[in-house]
C-alpha positions in Angstrom: 2.7 32.0 -22.3 0.8 33.9 -19.6 0.3 32.0 -16.3 -2.2 32.2 -13.4 -2.9 30.2 -10.4 -6.2 29.1 -9.0 -6.7 27.3 -5.8 -9.8 24.9 -5.6 -11.1 23.3 -2.3 -12.5 19.7 -2.7 -14.2 17.5 -0.1 -11.3 16.6 2.4 -12.8 12.9 2.5 -12.1 12.6 -1.3 -9.6 9.6 -1.2 -6.1 9.8 -2.5 -6.7 7.8 -5.7 -9.4 10.1 -6.9 -7.2 13.1 -6.1 -4.2 11.8 -8.1 -6.7 10.9 -11.0 -8.0 14.5 -11.0 -4.4 15.8 -11.0 -3.7 13.8 -14.0 -7.0 14.6 -15.8 -6.4 18.3 -15.4 -2.5 18.3 -16.4 -3.7 16.4 -19.6 -5.8 19.6 -20.6 -4.4 22.1 -23.0 -3.5 25.3 -21.1 -3.0 23.7 -17.6 0.7 23.7 -16.7 0.4 22.0 -13.4 -2.4 20.5 -10.9 -1.3 19.3 -7.5 -2.8 18.7 -4.2 -0.8 19.1 -0.9 -1.6 15.5 -0.2 -0.3 15.5 3.4 -0.6 19.1 4.7 -3.9 20.0 3.2 -5.5 17.2 0.9 -8.6 19.3 0.2 -6.6 22.1 -1.5 -5.9 21.8 -5.4 -3.5 24.4 -6.8 -3.7 24.6 -10.5 -1.2 26.7 -12.7 -2.6 27.6 -16.2 -2.5 29.8 -19.0 -5.5 32.1 -18.9 -5.3 32.8 -22.7 -6.0 29.1 -23.5 -8.4 28.2 -20.6 -10.5 30.0 -18.0 -10.4 29.3 -14.2 -14.1 28.7 -14.1 -13.5 25.9 -16.8 -11.2 24.4 -14.6 -13.7 24.5 -11.6 -16.4 22.9 -13.8 -14.0 19.9 -14.6 -13.3 19.5 -10.9 -17.0 19.8 -10.1 -17.7 16.5 -12.3 -15.8 14.8 -9.4 -17.0 16.9 -6.5 -20.1 19.1 -7.1 -19.4 21.2 -4.2 -15.8 22.1 -5.1 -15.2 25.8 -4.6 -12.7 28.3 -6.2 -10.5 30.3 -3.6 -9.6 33.9 -4.4 -5.7 34.4 -4.8 
């Protein structure tokens, strides 16, 4: 399996319950290995580790945008 990382910024005011639900939702997707926020230090930064042969980073961003339409991908 190949791996890639993508960081996605969401609205910092997104509550903790929604952030946890988003992590779980993403980790339930085929090709996503890990999705986690830095809940204390940077609650707006979502790091996702995924298999680019299975899912594209822009597809992950679109999933996040269902919750936060202004979410943006940060280059790594």
